Backbone as CSV, one residue per row, in Angstrom:
resi,resn,N_x,N_y,N_z,CA_x,CA_y,CA_z,C_x,C_y,C_z
1,MET,0.981,-1.408,-0.068,0.340,-0.246,0.067,1.071,1.274,-0.029
2,GLN,0.271,2.109,-0.873,1.245,3.442,-0.754,0.031,4.676,-0.524
3,LEU,0.539,5.303,0.655,-0.648,6.437,1.082,0.693,7.411,0.938
4,SER,0.178,8.533,-0.113,0.454,9.323,-0.209,0.246,11.424,0.852
5,PHE,1.322,12.251,0.425,0.574,13.831,0.228,1.734,13.880,-0.804
6,LYS,0.535,14.684,-1.856,1.422,15.245,-2.998,1.201,16.516,-2.073
7,ASN,2.867,16.932,-2.165,2.913,18.702,-2.250,4.334,18.407,-2.191
8,GLY,4.550,18.191,-3.653,5.696,18.484,-3.677,6.909,17.795,-3.283
9,ALA,7.363,16.064,-3.524,8.634,15.402,-3.867,9.756,16.956,-3.970
10,ARG,11.324,16.657,-3.737,11.938,17.308,-3.534,12.701,16.841,-5.049
11,ALA,13.638,17.284,-6.081,14.123,17.111,-7.170,14.758,15.899,-7.152
12,ASN,15.387,15.396,-6.428,15.742,13.765,-6.761,15.383,13.313,-5.829
13,GLY,13.336,13.326,-5.808,13.023,12.179,-4.682,12.869,12.163,-2.972
14,PRO,12.154,11.859,-2.419,12.369,11.719,-1.176,13.073,11.099,-0.388
15,ALA,13.628,11.278,0.735,14.586,10.847,1.658,13.753,9.814,2.490
16,SER,14.564,8.207,2.948,13.678,8.039,3.690,14.409,7.830,4.887
17,LEU,13.086,7.738,6.193,13.123,7.692,7.113,14.786,7.395,7.746
18,ALA,15.461,6.665,7.106,16.510,5.651,7.914,17.594,6.753,7.538
19,ASP,17.572,7.260,6.693,18.864,8.686,6.123,18.991,9.312,6.817
20,LEU,17.958,9.895,7.760,18.068,10.913,8.688,18.892,11.191,10.154
21,GLY,19.723,11.639,10.208,20.386,11.550,11.506,19.737,12.235,12.648
22,GLU,20.828,11.859,13.684,20.359,12.220,15.009,19.697,13.462,15.426
23,ASN,18.533,14.137,15.554,18.058,15.610,15.195,17.565,16.397,14.258
24,GLU,17.501,15.121,13.308,17.632,15.835,11.853,15.580,15.376,11.959
25,GLU,15.070,16.626,11.419,13.369,16.593,10.854,13.382,16.168,9.594
26,GLY,12.383,15.662,9.479,11.666,15.653,7.688,9.313,15.832,8.030
27,THR,9.380,15.731,6.606,7.755,15.768,6.866,7.706,14.400,5.924
28,LEU,6.613,13.730,6.977,6.111,12.367,6.147,5.740,12.484,4.261
29,GLU,6.040,11.686,3.869,5.361,12.069,2.303,4.732,10.834,2.219
30,ARG,5.129,9.531,2.189,4.538,8.246,1.799,5.040,7.289,2.480
31,ILE,4.125,6.148,2.601,4.739,4.753,3.322,4.957,3.823,2.743
32,ASP,5.603,3.011,1.867,5.529,2.175,1.186,5.364,0.919,1.665
33,LEU,4.905,0.320,2.865,4.853,-0.876,3.587,2.698,-1.467,3.015
34,PRO,3.141,-3.406,3.138,1.883,-3.333,3.198,0.893,-3.116,3.617
35,ALA,-0.519,-2.887,3.701,-1.551,-1.831,3.867,-1.722,-2.285,5.464
36,ASP,-1.437,-3.658,6.121,-1.810,-3.777,7.827,-0.239,-3.179,8.892
37,PHE,0.791,-2.603,8.277,1.886,-1.980,9.112,1.843,-0.564,8.736
38,ALA,1.232,-0.184,7.405,0.833,1.731,7.241,-0.061,1.757,8.009
39,HIS,-0.984,1.043,7.922,-2.334,0.981,9.054,-2.087,1.499,10.557
40,ARG,-1.304,-0.133,10.734,-0.712,0.286,12.326,0.328,1.966,12.492
41,LEU,1.187,1.930,11.669,2.026,3.258,11.796,1.337,4.614,11.686
42,MET,-0.166,4.736,11.046,-0.840,5.589,10.947,-1.351,5.749,12.266
43,GLU,-1.705,4.737,13.132,-2.167,4.658,14.520,-1.699,4.684,15.150
44,LEU,0.230,5.184,15.065,0.849,5.543,16.075,1.297,6.845,15.803
45,GLY,0.513,7.679,14.549,1.146,8.635,14.279,2.204,9.140,12.984
46,PHE,2.086,8.032,12.731,3.117,8.222,11.190,1.955,8.523,9.507
47,VAL,1.375,9.813,9.633,0.568,10.235,9.127,1.189,11.294,8.367
48,PRO,0.785,11.130,6.811,1.968,12.303,5.584,1.422,13.973,6.065
49,GLY,2.415,14.399,6.285,2.248,15.555,6.064,2.571,16.085,7.940
50,HIS,2.647,14.301,8.432,3.150,15.378,9.713,4.503,14.981,10.159
51,ALA,5.337,16.250,10.630,7.654,15.998,10.643,7.232,15.164,11.957
52,ILE,8.322,14.358,10.981,9.151,13.091,11.938,10.308,13.411,12.468
53,THR,11.065,13.478,14.415,12.602,13.681,14.319,12.383,12.408,14.839
54,VAL,14.166,12.372,14.289,15.029,11.157,15.081,15.087,11.927,16.237
55,ALA,14.936,10.835,17.351,15.663,10.724,19.183,16.848,10.366,18.768
56,HIS,16.863,8.936,18.714,18.065,8.520,19.336,18.428,6.856,18.723
57,SER,19.653,6.088,18.806,19.405,4.730,18.490,19.439,3.961,19.428
58,ALA,19.833,2.709,19.138,20.009,1.579,20.265,21.771,1.893,20.266
59,PRO,22.235,1.419,21.557,24.200,1.103,20.981,24.307,0.357,19.846
60,GLY,23.563,-0.155,18.985,24.088,-0.977,17.916,23.744,-0.353,16.559
61,GLY,22.852,0.850,16.649,21.759,1.525,15.823,20.379,1.269,15.391
62,ASP,20.213,-0.205,15.914,19.227,-0.785,15.454,18.218,-1.226,16.456
63,PRO,17.221,-0.798,16.974,16.729,0.358,16.250,16.449,1.592,16.243
64,ARG,15.968,2.060,16.144,16.025,4.056,16.083,14.710,4.473,16.625
65,VAL,15.006,5.518,18.049,13.687,6.083,18.429,13.918,7.095,17.753
66,PHE,12.046,7.301,16.911,11.636,8.929,16.428,10.346,9.118,17.186
67,ARG,10.493,10.613,17.153,9.396,11.241,17.238,8.636,11.814,16.855
68,VAL,7.343,11.765,16.534,6.153,11.590,16.007,5.085,12.105,16.844
69,ASP,4.483,13.539,16.803,2.883,13.256,17.276,2.464,13.482,18.851
70,GLY,3.935,14.142,18.768,4.032,13.975,20.616,4.445,12.355,21.174
71,SER,4.691,11.531,20.682,5.473,10.420,21.118,6.054,10.009,20.856
72,GLU,7.054,8.884,21.094,8.447,8.355,21.127,8.558,7.128,20.197
73,ILE,8.589,6.703,19.422,8.924,5.254,18.324,9.712,5.160,18.239
74,ALA,9.899,3.404,18.566,11.002,2.932,18.346,10.465,1.775,16.916
75,LEU,11.162,2.155,15.294,11.546,1.277,14.552,12.850,0.800,13.939
76,ARG,12.892,-0.454,13.341,13.397,-0.962,12.670,13.777,-0.379,11.448
77,ARG,14.945,-0.116,11.472,16.381,0.279,10.191,15.513,-0.365,9.236
78,GLU,14.895,-1.255,8.989,14.540,-1.903,7.753,12.914,-1.610,7.193
79,THR,12.324,-1.091,8.190,10.678,-0.234,8.557,10.916,1.288,8.307
80,ALA,12.286,1.528,8.843,12.498,2.899,8.356,12.602,3.258,6.882
81,ARG,13.593,2.065,6.311,14.057,2.856,4.965,12.083,2.806,4.029
82,HIS,11.145,1.953,4.550,9.875,2.336,4.075,9.230,3.046,3.979
83,ILE,9.813,4.142,4.783,8.775,5.657,5.280,9.958,6.916,4.426
84,LEU,9.025,7.078,3.623,9.773,8.324,2.822,8.932,9.460,2.946
85,LEU,9.947,10.714,2.920,9.767,12.189,3.329,10.129,13.082,2.391
86,ARG,10.108,13.987,2.948,11.493,16.016,2.540,11.889,15.936,3.563
87,LYS,13.080,16.355,3.460,13.812,17.277,4.634,13.502,18.360,5.000
88,GLN,13.154,18.672,6.547,13.102,19.971,6.318,14.475,21.134,6.451
């Protein structure tokens, strides 16, 4: 399932959530995951158009913690690669 927010992607395309460094922020553009995963992420606040900030990572770098809609949510790097955004 692909959920989109059509408000102009960057010329070189959107970055993935996994590409952000610590304390960097981006605006969610779309989620390229199966519908059940995408819906669960949306329930947690990952909605197109919302800002997402990288909070911190586990010692090995995976999972990473993201701030979205007032909550902190840990995601594996593999999942974060399928969440596309525009960097702020």
